[in-house]
C-alpha positions as CSV (number, residue, x, y, z in Angstrom):
1,X,-186.6,162.0,23.6
2,X,-187.6,163.3,20.4
3,X,-185.9,164.5,17.5
4,X,-186.8,166.3,14.7
5,X,-186.3,165.0,10.6
6,X,-187.4,166.1,7.2
7,X,-188.0,163.6,5.4
8,X,-185.8,162.5,1.7
9,X,-188.3,159.9,0.7
10,X,-189.7,162.2,-2.1
11,X,-189.9,166.2,-2.5
12,X,-192.8,166.7,-0.1
13,X,-190.2,166.9,2.6
14,X,-192.6,166.3,6.0
15,X,-191.6,167.3,9.3
16,X,-191.1,164.2,11.3
17,X,-191.0,163.8,14.8
18,X,-189.8,160.9,16.5
19,X,-189.8,159.8,20.0
20,X,-187.7,157.0,21.9
21,X,-187.4,156.0,24.9
22,X,-184.6,153.7,25.9
23,X,-183.3,154.3,22.4
24,X,-186.3,152.8,21.1
25,X,-188.7,154.6,18.8
26,X,-192.5,154.7,20.6
27,X,-193.8,157.2,18.2
28,X,-193.6,158.8,14.7
29,X,-195.2,162.2,13.7
30,X,-195.8,164.1,10.5
31,X,-195.3,161.2,7.9
32,X,-197.9,161.5,5.0
33,X,-197.1,157.6,3.9
34,X,-195.2,154.5,5.3
35,X,-191.8,155.4,3.5
36,X,-191.7,158.7,5.7
37,X,-192.2,156.6,8.9
38,X,-190.4,154.4,7.9
39,X,-187.4,156.3,7.0
40,X,-187.5,158.1,10.1
41,X,-187.2,154.7,12.3
42,X,-184.5,154.0,10.3
43,X,-182.3,157.4,10.6
44,X,-182.8,157.6,14.2
45,X,-181.6,153.4,15.1
46,X,-179.4,152.8,12.1
47,X,-178.9,155.4,9.4
48,X,-177.7,154.3,5.8
49,X,-176.1,156.2,3.1
50,X,-175.6,155.6,-0.9
51,X,-171.9,156.3,-1.2
52,X,-171.4,157.7,-4.8
53,X,-167.8,158.8,-6.0
54,X,-165.3,157.9,-8.9
55,X,-162.3,156.4,-9.6
56,X,-159.5,156.9,-11.3
57,X,-158.2,154.7,-14.7
58,X,-154.7,153.9,-15.6
59,X,-155.9,155.8,-18.8
60,X,-156.2,159.2,-16.7
61,X,-159.7,159.6,-16.8
62,X,-162.3,158.6,-14.2
63,X,-165.5,155.9,-13.8
64,X,-168.1,157.1,-11.9
65,X,-169.3,154.2,-9.3
66,X,-171.7,153.8,-6.7
67,X,-172.6,151.1,-3.9
68,X,-174.9,148.8,-4.8
69,X,-177.4,149.3,-2.0
70,X,-176.9,152.0,1.2
71,X,-174.1,151.3,3.8
72,X,-174.2,151.9,7.6
73,X,-173.4,156.1,8.1
74,X,-170.2,155.2,10.1
75,X,-168.6,153.0,7.1
76,X,-168.8,155.8,4.6
77,X,-165.3,157.3,5.3
78,X,-163.7,153.7,5.6
79,X,-165.5,153.1,1.9
80,X,-163.9,156.3,1.0
81,X,-160.5,155.1,1.7
82,X,-161.2,151.5,0.1
83,X,-162.7,153.1,-3.0
84,X,-159.6,156.0,-3.2
85,X,-156.9,153.2,-3.3
86,X,-158.5,151.2,-6.6
87,X,-157.3,152.0,-9.7
88,X,-158.7,150.6,-12.6
89,X,-158.0,149.9,-16.7
90,X,-160.2,150.5,-19.2
91,X,-163.1,149.2,-20.9
92,X,-165.1,149.0,-17.8
93,X,-168.9,148.3,-18.0
94,X,-171.6,149.4,-15.9
95,X,-172.8,147.4,-13.1
96,X,-169.1,145.6,-12.9
97,X,-168.0,144.7,-8.9
98,X,-165.0,147.0,-7.9
99,X,-164.8,146.6,-4.8
100,X,-166.3,143.1,-3.6
101,X,-166.7,144.1,0.2
102,X,-167.4,147.6,1.3
103,X,-165.8,148.6,4.5
104,X,-166.7,145.0,5.2
105,X,-170.2,145.8,5.0
106,X,-171.0,142.6,2.5
107,X,-171.9,145.3,-0.3
108,X,-170.3,145.8,-3.2
109,X,-169.2,148.5,-5.1
110,X,-170.3,148.7,-8.9
111,X,-169.6,150.8,-11.8
112,X,-172.5,153.3,-12.4
113,X,-171.7,153.5,-16.0
114,X,-169.4,152.3,-18.9
115,X,-166.5,153.1,-20.6
116,X,-163.7,152.7,-22.8
117,X,-165.9,150.3,-25.4
């Protein structure tokens, strides 16, 4: 089985062709750099994404937040549900942990900006 992807690691947008056999990557074609090859393997075996959104504060403003690292793609909706339930109080400092363990991944959600100083 083959899967065709467009690499998102840089502006080049290489056309990747990934060959799979029994769920294992056997070949990757079309990449211009190692990052492209690594992306192709990750995307077909265990895709991950950064989650970025905002959290409301009791003061009525929104604070941008993000996962500290990419999380498994199948955990995004659970992560968003957890984030949606959070309400913060100002001040918030960039890097403050908003959630300790996003969707059971062990990865924290952190503030992406300082507000209310």
